[in-house]
C-alpha positions as MATLAB code, in Angstrom:
seq = 'MSQNDAHLLIVDDDERIRKLIQQFLSRNGFWTTSARDADHARRLLEGLDFDLIVMDVMMPGDDGITFTRELRQTRDTPILLLTAKGESSDRISGLEAGADDYLPKPFEPKELLLRINAILRRVPNSEDVVEAPKSLTLGDIRYDIERGEMWRNEELIRLTATEVALMKIFSINPGEPVSRAKLVEDLGRDRGQAQERAVDVQITRLRRKIEADPKQPRYLQTVRGSGYMLAPD';
ca = [
      -0.001    9.937  -13.034;
       1.280   13.332  -12.026;
      -0.058   15.024   -8.857;
      -1.298   17.948  -11.018;
      -3.802   15.536  -12.608;
      -4.875   13.947   -9.382;
      -8.172   14.579   -7.536;
      -8.083   13.456   -3.942;
     -11.074   12.852   -1.549;
     -10.167   13.686    2.152;
     -12.536   11.963    4.584;
     -12.127   12.998    8.331;
     -14.771   13.956   10.908;
     -12.303   16.397   12.550;
     -12.919   19.648   10.689;
      -9.593   21.185   11.684;
      -7.536   18.282   10.584;
      -9.643   17.934    7.383;
      -9.069   21.519    6.400;
      -5.306   21.372    7.320;
      -4.830   18.363    5.027;
      -6.904   19.804    2.219;
      -4.973   23.076    2.348;
      -1.551   21.332    2.477;
      -2.388   19.048   -0.456;
      -3.830   21.889   -2.492;
      -0.634   23.909   -1.936;
       1.286   20.842   -3.303;
      -0.633   20.777   -6.573;
      -3.512   18.392   -5.970;
      -7.223   18.907   -6.600;
      -8.965   18.128   -3.343;
     -12.558   17.562   -2.093;
     -13.383   16.830    1.519;
     -16.138   14.775    3.325;
     -16.889   14.862    6.939;
     -17.923   11.216    7.239;
     -18.709    7.969    5.292;
     -22.260    9.098    4.411;
     -21.025   12.389    3.072;
     -18.263   10.564    1.039;
     -20.860    8.273   -0.471;
     -22.857   11.234   -1.826;
     -19.665   12.712   -3.363;
     -18.742    9.463   -4.921;
     -22.065    9.047   -6.641;
     -21.214   11.970   -8.936;
     -17.494   12.290   -8.861;
     -14.492   10.023   -9.592;
     -11.377   10.345   -7.470;
      -7.840    9.202   -8.087;
      -7.160    8.492   -4.335;
      -8.961    8.569   -1.014;
      -7.318    9.747    2.252;
      -9.519    8.509    5.043;
      -9.426    8.558    8.828;
     -10.251    5.285   10.590;
     -11.980    6.620   13.681;
     -15.164    8.291   12.522;
     -18.732    8.370   13.784;
     -21.099    6.063   11.883;
     -19.184    3.729    9.541;
     -15.542    3.803   10.532;
     -12.745    3.915    7.829;
     -12.148    0.261    7.800;
     -15.836   -0.640    7.420;
     -16.174    1.946    4.677;
     -13.036    0.743    2.909;
     -14.446   -2.783    2.916;
     -17.647   -1.529    1.315;
     -15.918    0.564   -1.329;
     -13.780   -2.444   -2.364;
     -16.947   -4.252   -3.439;
     -17.485   -1.888   -6.272;
     -14.384    0.324   -6.627;
     -10.626   -0.018   -6.991;
      -9.810    3.636   -6.132;
      -6.557    3.667   -4.031;
      -7.177    4.290   -0.360;
      -4.731    5.682    2.339;
      -5.960    5.177    5.860;
      -5.052    7.595    8.686;
      -5.123    5.891   12.053;
      -4.369    6.861   15.588;
      -3.988    3.271   16.505;
      -0.320    2.159   16.331;
      -0.785   -1.573   16.896;
       0.137   -3.793   13.859;
      -3.107   -5.667   14.222;
      -5.079   -2.517   13.499;
      -2.961   -1.651   10.551;
      -3.278   -5.178    9.163;
      -7.072   -4.951    9.559;
      -7.022   -1.921    7.330;
      -4.953   -3.658    4.656;
      -7.172   -6.744    4.792;
     -10.148   -4.465    4.223;
      -8.581   -3.319    1.024;
      -6.572   -0.256    1.880;
      -3.383    0.329   -0.175;
      -1.452    1.912    2.664;
      -1.781    3.410    6.134;
      -0.270    6.317    8.006;
      -0.326    6.409   11.863;
      -1.256    9.777   13.580;
       0.325   12.051   14.392;
       2.300   12.313   11.098;
       4.519   14.829    9.281;
       2.722   16.451    6.358;
       5.700   15.689    4.108;
       5.338   11.935    4.923;
       1.626   12.086    3.906;
       2.767   13.700    0.610;
       5.368   10.964    0.010;
       2.885    8.133    0.693;
       0.294    9.656   -1.632;
       2.844   10.108   -4.474;
       4.064    6.578   -3.909;
       0.601    5.186   -4.357;
      -0.221    7.295   -7.429;
       3.082    6.139   -9.062;
       1.744    2.552   -8.808;
      -1.470    3.424  -10.634;
      -1.100    2.358  -14.305;
      -1.356    5.073  -16.910;
      -3.294    3.976  -20.012;
      -1.210    6.375  -22.156;
       1.801    4.121  -21.507;
       0.302    1.215  -23.520;
       2.119    1.309  -26.818;
       2.221   -2.293  -27.914;
      -0.330   -5.046  -28.400;
      -1.454   -6.411  -25.024;
       0.370   -9.405  -23.689;
      -1.357  -11.706  -21.150;
      -0.746  -14.547  -18.669;
      -3.126  -17.412  -18.115;
      -3.897  -18.516  -14.574;
      -6.386  -21.294  -14.887;
      -9.686  -19.605  -15.857;
      -8.134  -16.255  -15.228;
      -6.437  -14.014  -17.915;
      -4.151  -11.292  -16.844;
      -3.590   -8.500  -19.392;
      -0.002   -7.285  -18.530;
      -0.044   -4.085  -20.576;
      -3.436   -2.898  -19.275;
      -3.013   -4.247  -15.742;
      -6.424   -5.983  -16.019;
      -7.457   -9.276  -14.700;
     -10.371  -11.246  -16.181;
     -12.221  -14.445  -15.281;
     -13.952  -15.351  -18.601;
     -15.864  -12.178  -19.431;
     -15.899  -10.797  -15.862;
     -13.414   -8.103  -14.922;
     -11.848   -8.726  -11.574;
     -11.321   -5.484   -9.633;
      -7.788   -4.976   -8.438;
      -6.419   -2.283   -6.049;
      -3.531   -0.111   -7.073;
      -1.223   -2.198   -4.900;
      -2.492   -5.462   -6.431;
      -1.885   -4.069   -9.865;
       1.662   -3.132   -8.852;
       2.244   -6.595   -7.426;
       1.025   -8.258  -10.630;
       3.264   -6.016  -12.651;
       6.276   -6.916  -10.586;
       5.547  -10.693  -10.809;
       4.733  -10.476  -14.480;
       8.111   -9.087  -15.425;
       9.741  -12.416  -14.597;
       7.066  -15.042  -14.249;
       8.376  -18.306  -12.802;
      11.112  -16.534  -10.787;
      10.724  -15.872   -7.039;
      10.760  -12.315   -5.750;
      11.838  -11.652   -2.169;
       9.599   -9.902    0.319;
      12.347   -7.180    0.781;
      12.386   -6.669   -3.056;
       8.512   -6.376   -3.165;
       8.654   -3.781   -0.375;
      11.308   -1.812   -2.278;
       9.483   -2.002   -5.640;
       6.250   -0.878   -3.960;
       7.954    2.283   -2.867;
       7.705    1.609    0.825;
      10.184    2.003    3.788;
      12.033   -1.229    4.456;
      11.354   -3.181    7.614;
       9.674   -6.259    9.059;
       6.408   -4.397    9.502;
       6.292   -3.601    5.852;
       7.143   -7.083    4.829;
       4.272   -8.401    7.034;
       2.098   -5.778    5.132;
       3.180   -7.374    1.836;
       2.170  -10.745    3.186;
      -1.347   -9.390    3.787;
      -1.537   -7.974    0.207;
      -0.416  -11.393   -1.187;
      -3.124  -13.132    0.856;
      -5.733  -10.769   -0.610;
      -4.385  -11.226   -4.136;
      -4.534  -14.944   -3.777;
      -8.236  -14.811   -2.952;
      -8.785  -13.296   -6.413;
      -6.547  -15.723   -8.283;
      -6.605  -19.090   -6.609;
      -9.390  -21.664   -6.448;
      -8.075  -22.577   -2.999;
      -6.036  -19.605   -1.578;
      -4.767  -21.831    1.282;
      -3.111  -24.163   -1.339;
      -1.989  -21.681   -3.927;
      -1.049  -22.926   -7.350;
      -0.290  -19.813   -9.203;
       1.016  -17.313   -6.634;
       3.312  -19.586   -4.754;
       5.405  -19.237   -1.629;
       9.027  -20.198   -2.262;
      10.678  -21.059    1.030;
      13.593  -18.855    1.721;
      13.095  -16.875   -1.453;
       9.774  -15.078   -1.360;
       6.819  -15.308   -3.695;
       6.610  -16.535   -7.289;
       3.891  -16.191  -10.029;
       3.630  -19.454  -11.876;
       1.306  -19.055  -14.863;
       0.109  -21.923  -17.046;
];
Protein backbone atom coordinates (compact mmCIF):
# COMPACT_ATOMS: atom_id res chain seq x y z
CA MET A 1 0.00 0.00 0.00
CA SER A 2 1.36 3.44 -0.91
CA GLN A 3 0.98 6.32 1.49
CA ASN A 4 -0.96 8.30 -1.12
CA ASP A 5 -3.74 5.71 -0.81
CA ALA A 6 -3.70 5.52 3.00
CA HIS A 7 -6.27 7.19 5.26
CA LEU A 8 -5.05 7.61 8.84
CA LEU A 9 -7.02 8.31 12.00
CA ILE A 10 -5.17 10.41 14.61
CA VAL A 11 -6.56 10.04 18.15
CA ASP A 12 -5.09 12.39 20.80
CA ASP A 13 -6.74 14.58 23.45
CA ASP A 14 -4.01 17.24 23.13
CA GLU A 15 -5.31 19.53 20.39
CA ARG A 16 -1.90 21.06 19.67
CA ILE A 17 -0.17 17.71 19.24
CA ARG A 18 -3.12 16.31 17.29
CA LYS A 19 -3.01 19.17 14.77
CA LEU A 20 0.79 19.03 14.45
CA ILE A 21 0.69 15.30 13.68
CA GLN A 22 -2.17 15.72 11.25
CA GLN A 23 -0.45 18.59 9.41
CA PHE A 24 2.86 16.72 9.22
CA LEU A 25 1.28 13.54 7.86
CA SER A 26 -0.86 15.49 5.40
CA ARG A 27 2.26 17.22 4.07
CA ASN A 28 3.77 13.77 3.55
CA GLY A 29 0.97 12.56 1.35
CA PHE A 30 -1.51 10.89 3.73
CA TRP A 31 -5.22 11.42 4.02
CA THR A 32 -5.89 12.19 7.68
CA THR A 33 -8.83 12.52 10.05
CA SER A 34 -8.50 13.35 13.76
CA ALA A 35 -10.43 12.49 16.93
CA ARG A 36 -10.07 14.05 20.37
CA ASP A 37 -10.78 10.87 22.38
CA ALA A 38 -12.01 7.28 22.15
CA ASP A 39 -15.69 8.25 22.03
CA HIS A 40 -15.06 10.63 19.13
CA ALA A 41 -13.05 7.93 17.34
CA ARG A 42 -15.87 5.41 17.79
CA ARG A 43 -18.29 7.75 16.02
CA LEU A 44 -15.88 8.23 13.12
CA LEU A 45 -15.26 4.49 12.82
CA GLU A 46 -19.00 3.86 12.48
CA GLY A 47 -18.98 5.53 9.09
CA LEU A 48 -15.38 5.42 7.85
CA ASP A 49 -12.70 2.80 7.25
CA PHE A 50 -9.10 3.67 8.02
CA ASP A 51 -5.85 2.06 6.94
CA LEU A 52 -4.07 2.83 10.23
CA ILE A 53 -4.82 4.41 13.60
CA VAL A 54 -2.25 6.55 15.42
CA MET A 55 -3.41 6.81 19.02
CA ASP A 56 -2.16 8.34 22.25
CA VAL A 57 -2.22 6.09 25.30
CA MET A 58 -2.95 8.69 27.98
CA MET A 59 -6.42 10.09 27.26
CA PRO A 60 -9.45 10.97 29.40
CA GLY A 61 -12.18 8.34 29.41
CA ASP A 62 -10.97 5.12 27.79
CA ASP A 63 -7.20 5.23 27.43
CA GLY A 64 -5.42 4.06 24.29
CA ILE A 65 -4.69 0.56 25.55
CA THR A 66 -8.29 -0.03 26.64
CA PHE A 67 -9.60 1.27 23.32
CA THR A 68 -7.09 -0.85 21.38
CA ARG A 69 -8.29 -3.94 23.21
CA GLU A 70 -11.89 -3.04 22.33
CA LEU A 71 -11.09 -2.44 18.66
CA ARG A 72 -9.33 -5.78 18.35
CA GLN A 73 -12.59 -7.57 19.12
CA THR A 74 -14.04 -6.45 15.79
CA ARG A 75 -11.30 -4.82 13.69
CA ASP A 76 -7.84 -5.67 12.39
CA THR A 77 -6.92 -2.08 11.46
CA PRO A 78 -3.22 -1.50 12.25
CA ILE A 79 -2.68 0.57 15.41
CA LEU A 80 0.40 2.61 16.37
CA LEU A 81 0.36 3.74 20.00
CA LEU A 82 2.02 6.95 21.19
CA THR A 83 3.06 6.75 24.82
CA ALA A 84 4.85 9.05 27.24
CA LYS A 85 5.67 6.02 29.36
CA GLY A 86 9.07 4.57 28.61
CA GLU A 87 8.96 1.43 30.73
CA SER A 88 9.03 -1.82 28.77
CA SER A 89 6.08 -3.15 30.78
CA ASP A 90 3.86 -0.34 29.48
CA ARG A 91 4.97 -0.92 25.91
CA ILE A 92 4.33 -4.66 26.25
CA SER A 93 0.85 -3.91 27.64
CA GLY A 94 0.08 -2.05 24.43
CA LEU A 95 1.30 -4.92 22.25
CA GLU A 96 -0.65 -7.45 24.29
CA ALA A 97 -3.77 -5.34 23.80
CA GLY A 98 -3.32 -5.68 20.05
CA ALA A 99 -1.22 -2.71 18.94
CA ASP A 100 1.11 -3.28 15.99
CA ASP A 101 3.81 -0.91 17.22
CA TYR A 102 4.48 1.85 19.73
CA LEU A 103 6.43 5.10 19.72
CA PRO A 104 7.54 6.76 22.99
CA LYS A 105 7.07 10.52 23.40
CA PRO A 106 8.78 12.79 22.63
CA PHE A 107 9.60 11.57 19.14
CA GLU A 108 10.99 12.95 15.91
CA PRO A 109 8.29 13.39 13.24
CA LYS A 110 10.49 11.51 10.77
CA GLU A 111 10.52 8.48 13.06
CA LEU A 112 6.71 8.57 13.21
CA LEU A 113 6.66 8.60 9.41
CA LEU A 114 9.08 5.66 9.21
CA ARG A 115 7.04 3.61 11.71
CA ILE A 116 3.80 4.28 9.83
CA ASN A 117 5.31 3.33 6.47
CA ALA A 118 6.82 0.16 7.97
CA ILE A 119 3.39 -0.93 9.24
CA LEU A 120 1.66 -0.12 5.95
CA ARG A 121 4.24 -2.17 4.03
CA ARG A 122 3.22 -5.18 6.11
CA VAL A 123 -0.45 -4.84 5.14
CA PRO A 124 -1.20 -7.32 2.32
CA ASN A 125 -2.34 -5.87 -0.99
CA SER A 126 -5.17 -7.83 -2.61
CA GLU A 127 -3.89 -6.74 -6.05
CA ASP A 128 -0.75 -8.81 -5.49
CA VAL A 129 -2.70 -12.08 -5.62
CA VAL A 130 -1.98 -13.50 -9.07
CA GLU A 131 -2.08 -17.26 -8.56
CA ALA A 132 -4.54 -19.74 -7.14
CA PRO A 133 -4.54 -19.56 -3.33
CA LYS A 134 -2.27 -21.90 -1.43
CA SER A 135 -3.01 -22.85 2.15
CA LEU A 136 -1.58 -24.50 5.24
CA THR A 137 -3.52 -26.69 7.66
CA LEU A 138 -3.05 -26.23 11.40
CA GLY A 139 -5.50 -28.64 12.99
CA ASP A 140 -8.96 -27.18 12.43
CA ILE A 141 -7.44 -23.97 11.09
CA ARG A 142 -6.76 -23.25 7.42
CA TYR A 143 -4.37 -20.44 6.56
CA ASP A 144 -4.66 -18.98 3.06
CA ILE A 145 -1.11 -17.88 2.27
CA GLU A 146 -1.93 -15.77 -0.77
CA ARG A 147 -4.75 -13.86 0.86
CA GLY A 148 -3.24 -13.69 4.33
CA GLU A 149 -6.49 -15.06 5.78
CA MET A 150 -6.94 -17.54 8.60
CA TRP A 151 -10.11 -19.61 8.93
CA ARG A 152 -11.44 -21.98 11.58
CA ASN A 153 -14.00 -23.97 9.62
CA GLU A 154 -16.24 -21.21 8.19
CA GLU A 155 -15.20 -18.56 10.73
CA LEU A 156 -12.67 -15.93 9.68
CA ILE A 157 -10.08 -15.33 12.41
CA ARG A 158 -9.13 -11.67 12.59
CA LEU A 159 -5.39 -11.05 12.32
CA THR A 160 -3.56 -7.79 12.91
CA ALA A 161 -1.17 -6.50 10.25
CA THR A 162 1.78 -7.72 12.33
CA GLU A 163 0.22 -11.18 12.71
CA VAL A 164 -0.34 -11.37 8.95
CA ALA A 165 3.31 -10.38 8.43
CA LEU A 166 4.49 -13.07 10.87
CA MET A 167 2.39 -15.75 9.18
CA LYS A 168 3.77 -14.70 5.79
CA ILE A 169 7.34 -15.02 7.10
CA PHE A 170 6.71 -18.44 8.63
CA SER A 171 4.78 -19.67 5.57
CA ILE A 172 7.69 -19.06 3.20
CA ASN A 173 9.61 -21.94 4.78
CA PRO A 174 7.27 -23.97 6.99
CA GLY A 175 9.06 -26.45 9.19
CA GLU A 176 12.20 -24.31 9.35
CA PRO A 177 13.06 -22.18 12.41
CA VAL A 178 13.29 -18.40 12.09
CA SER A 179 15.43 -16.49 14.59
CA ARG A 180 14.02 -13.66 16.67
CA ALA A 181 16.59 -11.29 15.11
CA LYS A 182 15.44 -12.30 11.61
CA LEU A 183 11.81 -11.74 12.57
CA VAL A 184 12.65 -8.26 13.86
CA GLU A 185 14.48 -7.50 10.60
CA ASP A 186 11.72 -8.84 8.35
CA LEU A 187 9.09 -6.88 10.29
CA GLY A 188 11.00 -3.71 9.48
CA ARG A 189 11.92 -2.80 13.03
CA ASP A 190 15.11 -1.58 14.63
CA ARG A 191 17.31 -4.33 16.01
CA GLY A 192 17.73 -4.84 19.74
CA GLN A 193 16.66 -6.93 22.70
CA ALA A 194 13.60 -4.74 23.34
CA GLN A 195 12.30 -5.42 19.84
CA GLU A 196 13.01 -9.14 20.20
CA ARG A 197 10.95 -9.16 23.40
CA ALA A 198 8.21 -7.34 21.49
CA VAL A 199 8.28 -10.15 18.91
CA ASP A 200 7.86 -12.65 21.74
CA VAL A 201 4.68 -10.82 22.75
CA GLN A 202 3.35 -10.95 19.18
CA ILE A 203 4.10 -14.69 19.00
CA THR A 204 2.18 -15.23 22.25
CA ARG A 205 -0.84 -13.38 20.81
CA LEU A 206 -0.68 -15.34 17.56
CA ARG A 207 -0.52 -18.64 19.44
CA ARG A 208 -3.77 -17.77 21.21
CA LYS A 209 -5.45 -17.75 17.80
CA ILE A 210 -3.77 -20.90 16.46
CA GLU A 211 -3.22 -23.27 19.33
CA ALA A 212 -5.71 -25.35 21.33
CA ASP A 213 -3.31 -24.93 24.27
CA PRO A 214 -1.09 -21.85 23.73
CA LYS A 215 1.12 -22.86 26.67
CA GLN A 216 1.97 -26.13 24.91
CA PRO A 217 2.12 -25.04 21.27
CA ARG A 218 1.93 -27.69 18.58
CA TYR A 219 1.97 -25.58 15.43
CA LEU A 220 3.91 -22.40 16.31
CA GLN A 221 6.81 -23.97 18.13
CA THR A 222 9.78 -22.57 20.01
CA VAL A 223 13.04 -24.07 18.76
CA ARG A 224 15.61 -23.71 21.50
CA GLY A 225 18.57 -21.67 20.36
CA SER A 226 17.05 -21.08 16.92
CA GLY A 227 13.84 -19.06 17.32
CA TYR A 228 10.33 -20.00 16.24
CA MET A 229 8.97 -22.44 13.66
CA LEU A 230 5.59 -23.00 12.02
CA ALA A 231 4.88 -26.74 11.85
CA PRO A 232 1.69 -27.30 9.81
CA ASP A 233 -0.01 -30.68 9.41
